[in-house]
N, C-alpha and C positions, 0 to 999 in steps of 0.2 A: 355292137356284138354282132357277130355272124348269126345268119339264119340257119346254117348247118347244124344238124343235130349234134349234140355233145357226144352221144353214143349211138351207132347204128349197126346193126347186124341183119344180114340177109342169107337165109338158108344156111344157118350155123348148125353144124352136125359135130357130134363127138360120141365115140364108142370107147369103151373099156373092154377088150376081148370081144366076146359075142354079145356084150350087153350094150344096147343103143341108149345113151343117156340124154342126148339132145337131138332131136329128129327134125332138123331143117327149120329152126325158129327164126323168126323175124322180129327185130326191136328197133324202136326209134325213140330216143329220149332227147326232148328240147332242152336247151341250155337254160341253167337257172331254175330247174324244177326238181321234184322229188318223184322218182319213178320207183314202184315197189314191185318185186317179183315174188308172188305167192305161189305156194305149192306144198303138198304133204312131204314128209321126210323121204329122201330118195328121188325126189322129182327132177333133180338136176340144177337146183338154185345155186348151189356152191360152185358146180362146175361151171356154170355161166359166168359167175363172178371170176373165177380163176382164169378163164380164157379171156374175157374182156379186159382184166387187169394185167395181162401178159405173163401169168404165172404158169399157165399150161396152154399147149398148142391145140387149136381146133383141128379137125380132120378135114374140114371143108367150110367154105362160107365166106362172104365178103364182110369184113369187119373194119369200121373205122371209129376211132375214139380220140377225142380233142383235135379232130380234123386230120388225123394221120391214119394211114392204113397199116393195120397190125402186122400184115405179112411182110411189109416193106420196111417200117420204121418203128419197130416196137420200142427202141430206146426213147425216142421223143415221146411216145405216149407215157412210157414210165416217168418222164420227167414232169408231166403235167396232172398226174393222178396221185390220189392216196387211197390206201386199202386199210380198213380195219375188219379183221376176220373174226370168225366165231370165237377164236381162242385168243386171249390177250397177248400182245407183243411186249407187254410190260416185263422188265426184269426186276423181280422182287428183291435181289441181293443188294441193289444199289437205290439211291434216293430218287424221288420223283424229278428233282432237277437234273441229276446225273442222267436219267434216261432221257430227258429233253436235250441235254448238251450232246449225248450220244447221237441222237438223230441229227442234230445240227452239224456234227463232223461227217456223218454219212451223206449229207447234202452239200459238203464242202463249203459250208458257211465259215467266213472269217471268225475267229474267237470272240471279238467284241461283238459282231452282229449276232453270232450263235447265242450269246448270253442274252442280249436284248431280245431276241425272238422268244427264247426260252421263258425269260421272265414275263413278257407280255402275255404268252399263251398261258402260263401257269395262273396268271392273275385273272385272265378272261375264264378260265374254267374253275375258278374258285379254290385253287390248290396252293396258293402262296404259302399259307400257314403250315401246310404239310410238306412243302418242297424239300426240306432238309431231312425228312424222315424216310426210313426204307420203305419202298413200294410194297413190301410184303405186310406192312402194318396198315395198308389202305383198306378201306371197305370195297365191296364189289363195284358199287356206283363210282367211287373214287378212281378205281383202277380203270374202269370204263372211260371216264372222263380224261384220265391221263392218256390212254390209248388213243383217244381222238386228237388230243393236244399233240401228241407225237406225229399223228399222221399229217397235221397241219403245218409242221415245221417248214416244209418245202413249198408253202402256199399253192397247194394244187387246186385246180379249178373244177376238178371232177374227183368224187370221193365215193368209193364202193364201201358200203356198210353191211357186212354179212351177219345178220341176226345180232345187232349191237347190244340189244337190251336183255337177251336171254339170261334168265337167272337173277335179274335185278328185282327189287322190291318196287311196289307202285310208285313211291316217292321218287326214288332214283330214276325210274322209267320216264317219269313225266319231265324229270330235269334233262334227261338226254333228248326227249322230243323237243324242248325249247332250244337246246343246242343245235339241233338239226335245222329247225326253223330259222334260226339266226344265221346259219351258214347260208341257206338259200337266199335269204333277204340280202346278203353279201354277195350274191351272184354265183355262188357255188352250185354245181349240179350234183344230186346225191342219187345214187344207185342203191336201193335199199332191199335186202331180203329180210323176212321176218316171220316168226312163228305166231305173232300176235296180230289177229285180224283188225282189232282196234286200233293198233298202231298204224297200219296201212291206211285205215279210214281216216285217222287224224292227220296224217303227214302227207299222203301221196297225192300228186296232181293227176297221175294216172297209175293204173294197177294192170298188171298182166298175171293170168293164172296159168301156171305150168303144171301139166299133168302127164305123166307117162312120156316125158320128153317133148311134148308139144305144147304150144300156147293154145289153150282152149277158149280163151276169152280175153279181151283187153278193152279198157275204157276207163273213165272216170268212176268214183265210187257210185255216182248216181246212175250212171249208165249200166253198171254191173248189177246193180239192185233191181233194175227195171227188167233184167232178163228173167227173173224168178217169179212165178205165179204166186199169188197170196195177198198182193197189194190191194187196198181198197180205200175207197172214200166213205166216211161214216157221217151221217146227218142226224142231229137230235133236235127234237122240237118240245116245246112247253105247251103249245096249243094243239089239241086233238084234231081240230079241224084243218089246220095248216098241215099236220102229219098226214091226214088221210088225203089231202089234196096233192101232196108231194108224192105219196106212194102211187097215186093215179097217174101222175106225170112221169114218174121214173119206174116204168112197169118192170125193168130188169132188177130192181132193188130187192134185197132180202129184208123183210120187215120184222121188227121187234116191236109188237103192239103194247107190251108192257112198258118198255122203256121210251116208246115214241121215237124209235131210231130206225133209220134205214142204212143199209150197206150196199155199196156197188163195187163190183170188181174194177180195179184201176191200176195202170202201170206207174201211177204217180206223177205223170207228165202235166205240164201246164195246159195243154191242149185238152186232155181228158177232163181236168177240173174246170176249165172254162165251158166245156160243153155241157157239164152237170148244172152249172150256175146259169148258163143261158137258158136252159130248159126250165129252171125254177123262176127266173125273171120273167119269162114269157107268160107264166101262170100267175105272176105276182105274189109268189111264195117266198118266204124268207126263213131260213134255218136259224135256230138259236145257237147251234154249236156245229162246227164243221171240222173234221180232222181228216188228215191223210196219213195212211199206214203204208209203209213200204217194208220189203224184207231187209234185214240187216245183212252185213257182209259175212256173218257166219253162214246164214242161209245160202248165199251165193257160192260160197267156197265149197260146202258140203254137196250142193247140187252139181256143180260143175266138176268137181273131183270124183263123184260118184256116177255121173251120167254124162261124161264128156262128149260123147258121141251125138248128144242132142243139141250141142252149142256150135257146131261148125258154121252154119248159116248165119247165125248171130254174130260171130267173130267177125266175119267179113263185113257185115252191117255196120259194126262199130268202127272199123278202121278208116 
């Protein structure tokens, strides 16, 4: 596998009239990973997907997808990608199997090959029993599975999923998560936009937060969580003497004398945790309970999209 990113963008810009939607964003997505683009409604997530999947032209920027320059060879890019948009491409008037065979025809597969690929994908996505039924009778989760199965007919190595689980119930959403994990295990690169922060937390190797047309932070979920204050280490003791000794050694800790607990601010890093344990070891003190609390991705999202100007320096540090 080449070390070249599956997707890269430098200074990607896009405006619609007087409205600047993407203000010079940079992206780099390694092959065989899940990259999630988060942002509030109207942040430009779908526009980014449309540009990178050749559906809309950028105003400016150096863009490469699947090893090809979008400005030079968009057709070669289209041959190597798949796109599942916010709204299903499934035709409800025909059966699931017919939807699959239609996609096989669009990919110019021979009839026998098209039927084999359609049957294999329908089985892979648990749709064999419903294959002969009109797609209009499918549940939301089944339609989404069929949608992705149709996307895979051309065996793309890069897939753009634009809010693929919006409107699905929790069970169907978890089924989709497993499908995405299986795709990545098979070497596929997934570019995911989502409204569900839990989804990005569960699936993404890296996350970029898009706000007002700019990337305001990028990193792994753990890196992003460390951007937000409020993380702490909590120590509890059963021996009052050990508690008092620890409070004396960790002078910056907030005491709770009733619970025999100490709380210290922390970014959740291994370095900070080791420092606390080293101080306790030096005094011969052992805590009965130690927990590390970090902000969740919801906290990160709201902080970054409400106060993006505070994150510029941190963004550079994470890249």
